[in-house]
C-alpha positions in Angstrom: -79.8 -28.0 44.6 -77.5 -25.8 46.6 -78.6 -22.4 47.7 -75.5 -20.8 46.1 -76.3 -22.4 42.7 -79.9 -21.1 42.9 -78.8 -17.7 43.9 -76.3 -17.5 41.0 -78.9 -18.5 38.5 -81.5 -16.1 39.9 -79.0 -13.2 39.9 -77.8 -13.9 36.4 -81.3 -14.0 35.0 -82.1 -10.8 36.8 -79.1 -9.0 35.5 -79.6 -10.2 31.9 -83.3 -9.1 32.1 -82.3 -5.7 33.4 -79.8 -5.2 30.6 -82.5 -6.1 28.1 -85.0 -3.8 29.8 -82.5 -0.9 29.5 -82.2 -1.6 25.8 -86.0 -1.8 25.4 -86.4 1.5 27.2 -84.0 3.2 24.8 -85.7 1.7 21.7 -89.4 1.6 22.7 -89.8 4.0 25.5 -89.8 4.2 29.3 -93.0 2.1 29.7 -91.5 -0.9 27.9 -88.3 -0.5 29.9 -90.2 -0.4 33.2 -92.3 -3.4 32.3 -89.2 -5.4 31.4 -87.5 -4.3 34.7 -90.5 -5.6 36.6 -90.3 -9.0 34.9 -86.5 -9.1 35.4 -86.8 -8.6 39.1 -89.1 -11.7 39.6 -86.3 -14.4 39.6 -84.3 -12.6 42.3 -87.4 -11.9 44.3 -88.5 -15.6 44.0 -85.1 -16.7 45.4 -85.2 -14.2 48.3 -88.7 -15.4 49.4 -87.8 -19.1 49.1 -90.2 -19.7 46.2 -87.3 -20.9 43.9 -86.3 -23.6 46.5 -90.0 -24.6 46.7 -90.3 -24.9 42.9 -87.0 -26.9 42.6 -88.2 -29.2 45.3 -91.6 -29.5 43.6 -90.0 -30.2 40.2 -87.9 -33.1 41.5 -90.3 -34.7 44.0 -92.8 -37.3 42.7 -94.7 -37.2 46.0 -95.3 -33.4 45.6 -96.4 -34.0 42.0 -98.9 -36.6 43.1 -100.3 -33.9 45.5 -100.5 -31.4 42.7 -102.4 -33.9 40.6 -104.8 -34.8 43.4 -105.5 -31.1 44.0 -106.1 -30.6 40.2 -108.4 -33.5 40.0 -110.4 -32.2 43.0 -110.7 -28.8 41.3 -111.9 -30.4 38.0 -114.5 -32.5 39.8 -115.7 -29.4 41.7 -116.1 -27.4 38.6 -117.8 -30.3 36.7 -120.3 -30.7 39.5 -121.1 -26.9 39.3 -121.8 -27.2 35.6 -124.0 -30.3 36.1 -126.0 -28.6 38.9 -126.5 -25.4 36.7 -127.7 -27.5 33.8 -129.9 -29.7 36.0 -128.1 -32.9 35.2 -127.1 -33.8 38.7 -130.6 -33.7 40.2 -132.1 -36.9 38.9 -134.0 -37.9 42.1 -135.1 -34.4 42.9 -136.5 -33.8 39.4 -139.2 -36.4 39.8 -140.3 -34.9 43.1 -140.3 -31.4 41.6 -142.5 -32.5 38.6 -144.9 -34.3 41.0 -145.2 -31.1 43.1 -146.1 -29.1 40.0 -149.2 -31.0 39.1 -149.0 -34.7 38.8 -146.7 -37.5 37.8 -143.8 -36.9 35.4 -144.8 -36.9 31.7 -144.6 -40.2 29.9 -142.9 -40.6 26.5 -145.3 -40.2 23.6 -146.7 -43.5 22.4 -146.4 -44.5 18.8 -150.1 -45.2 18.5 -151.0 -41.9 16.9 -150.0 -42.0 13.2 -150.4 -39.1 10.7 -149.8 -39.0 7.0 -147.0 -36.7 6.0 -146.3 -36.3 2.3 -147.7 -39.7 1.5 -145.9 -41.7 4.2 -146.9 -42.8 7.6 -144.9 -41.7 10.6 -145.4 -41.9 14.4 -146.5 -38.5 15.8 -147.7 -37.3 19.1 -151.4 -36.6 19.1 -150.9 -33.0 20.1 -148.5 -32.5 17.2 -150.9 -34.1 14.8 -153.5 -31.6 15.8 -151.2 -28.7 15.3 -150.1 -30.1 12.0 -153.8 -30.4 10.9 -154.4 -26.7 11.9 -151.4 -25.6 9.9 -152.6 -27.6 6.9 -156.1 -26.1 7.1 -154.5 -22.6 7.0 -152.3 -23.4 4.0 -149.1 -23.6 5.9 -147.2 -26.9 5.5 
């Protein structure tokens, strides 16, 4: 796009915004008018700094869009790894060593050998849980 065309569009949007800001200032007060004027000056400022040309080149360039997508993917992967590390999901190999350092091998899954009667049916229960269940039953809590 030519520079003259970009300048014309930026200037037109700025002038329309300033007219709307003046109307807003008369209707809703000076604070609303100043806020509108601030937003209205952005298109002209973007043109004068070269940001408009950059954005136009970005919008019509597949190579630059590929770069934006790659940067976005990198950011998503980085944030995902941070969440995984915070939850402890990313430290599989280190967790076994940490448990071994705390007092032995990692705990094994409970075996289905211990069975307890619960309301007339048999279910597989961890021996520790069966003991707690028995204590609760003896105290009248079920």
